[in-house]
C-alpha positions as CSV (number, residue, x, y, z in Angstrom):
1,M,57.9,135.0,127.6
2,V,57.0,132.8,130.5
3,I,55.2,134.8,133.2
4,S,55.8,133.3,136.6
5,A,53.0,133.1,139.4
6,R,55.1,135.3,141.4
7,V,55.1,138.5,138.8
8,H,51.3,137.3,137.6
9,Y,49.9,137.7,141.4
10,A,52.1,140.9,141.7
11,C,50.9,142.8,138.7
12,L,47.1,141.5,140.4
13,A,47.7,142.7,143.4
14,M,48.8,146.2,142.1
15,L,46.1,146.5,139.7
16,E,43.6,145.8,142.5
17,L,45.0,148.4,144.5
18,A,45.4,150.8,141.5
19,I,41.9,150.4,140.9
20,R,40.7,150.7,144.4
21,S,42.9,153.3,145.0
22,D,40.0,156.3,144.3
23,E,38.3,154.9,147.5
24,G,40.7,156.2,149.8
25,T,40.5,152.9,151.8
26,P,43.3,150.2,152.3
27,V,42.6,146.8,150.9
28,A,42.8,144.0,152.6
29,I,45.0,140.8,152.0
30,R,41.7,138.5,152.1
31,E,40.0,140.5,149.5
32,I,43.0,140.5,147.3
33,T,43.5,136.2,148.3
34,D,39.6,135.8,147.8
35,R,38.8,137.8,144.3
36,H,41.8,136.7,142.5
37,G,42.6,132.8,144.3
38,V,46.3,134.2,145.3
39,P,47.6,131.9,148.1
40,G,47.9,134.4,151.3
41,P,51.5,133.8,152.4
42,F,52.6,134.2,148.8
43,L,50.9,137.5,148.5
44,V,52.2,138.7,151.8
45,Q,55.8,138.3,150.6
46,I,55.3,139.8,147.4
47,L,53.3,142.8,149.1
48,R,56.4,142.9,151.5
49,T,58.7,143.5,148.1
50,L,56.4,145.9,147.0
51,R,56.1,148.0,149.8
52,A,60.4,147.9,150.1
53,L,60.0,149.6,146.7
54,G,58.0,152.3,148.0
55,W,54.8,151.3,145.4
56,V,52.4,150.6,148.0
57,Q,52.3,151.3,151.9
58,S,50.5,148.9,154.3
59,I,47.8,150.1,156.8
60,R,47.9,148.4,160.4
61,G,44.6,147.7,162.2
62,S,41.0,146.1,161.8
63,Q,40.5,148.2,158.9
64,G,44.0,148.2,157.7
65,G,45.5,146.5,154.7
66,Y,47.4,148.0,151.5
67,R,47.3,151.2,149.5
68,L,49.1,152.1,146.5
69,S,51.5,155.0,147.0
70,V,52.5,155.7,143.4
71,D,50.9,157.2,140.8
72,P,49.7,154.2,138.2
73,A,50.7,155.8,135.3
74,T,54.0,155.9,136.3
75,I,54.0,151.8,136.7
76,T,54.2,149.6,134.1
77,L,53.6,145.8,133.8
78,L,57.4,145.4,132.9
79,D,58.7,147.4,135.9
80,I,56.7,145.2,138.1
81,A,58.1,141.8,136.4
82,E,61.5,143.2,136.9
83,A,61.0,144.4,140.5
84,V,59.3,141.1,141.8
85,G,62.2,139.0,140.2
86,S,61.2,138.1,137.0
87,Q,63.7,135.3,135.7
88,E,63.4,136.3,131.7
89,A,66.8,135.8,130.6
90,G,66.2,134.3,127.2
91,C,67.4,131.0,126.1
92,R,71.1,131.1,125.9
93,T,72.9,128.1,125.3
94,E,76.9,127.6,125.4
95,A,76.8,124.3,123.5
96,H,77.9,124.5,119.1
97,S,77.6,128.0,118.1
98,T,76.5,127.2,114.5
99,P,74.8,129.5,111.9
100,I,71.3,127.7,112.2
101,A,72.0,127.8,116.2
102,E,72.7,131.6,115.9
103,M,69.8,132.5,113.7
104,L,67.6,131.0,116.3
105,Q,68.7,132.6,119.3
106,E,68.2,135.8,117.2
107,R,64.5,134.9,116.9
108,W,64.5,134.1,120.7
109,D,65.9,137.7,121.2
110,D,63.3,139.4,119.1
111,A,60.5,137.4,120.9
112,A,62.0,138.8,124.5
113,N,62.5,142.3,123.2
114,A,58.9,142.2,121.7
115,S,57.1,140.7,125.3
116,R,59.3,143.4,127.0
117,Q,58.1,146.3,124.8
118,I,54.4,145.4,125.2
119,L,55.2,145.2,129.0
120,R,56.7,148.5,129.1
121,Q,53.9,150.0,127.3
122,A,50.8,148.7,129.7
123,T,50.6,150.9,132.7
124,L,48.6,150.8,135.7
125,S,46.5,153.6,135.0
126,G,45.8,152.3,131.0
127,L,44.8,148.9,132.8
128,V,42.5,150.7,134.8
129,E,40.7,152.7,132.2
130,Q,40.5,149.7,130.2
131,A,38.9,147.5,133.3
132,R,36.3,150.3,134.0
133,H,35.2,150.6,130.3
134,G,35.6,147.4,129.5
135,D,34.1,143.7,131.0
136,A,32.7,145.2,134.1
137,T,32.0,141.6,135.6
138,M,36.1,141.7,135.5
139,F,36.1,143.6,138.8
140,Y,33.9,144.0,141.5
141,I,34.3,147.6,142.3
């Protein structure tokens, strides 16, 4: 499964917001871009999409930024990938359907389904717990 930069950055942003949700203060775009190396204009586009879905809210002003507006236990990495436009459609070919090509296509389909299952099981809240109990240097809280 190929994860696009857009999906990766959206997951980083949502995770950052989930980790910082206990603080109650909005997270500035600059904090996310500086911490994770996400290009600012690209992050703004992604956050607009997430805001339109109702997953984040934007706070205006000098102390503004973004805040998670959903329960992190209800959002999975698959939800995020599908919401921001994951292009995982599998590998389908129109040319020469042979028994060997069909067998190979079944493996591609199996791999795509396994990837989707793993992403479906990974909730933001689970990843936040893993980050808090795992490598403390991973996130600067």
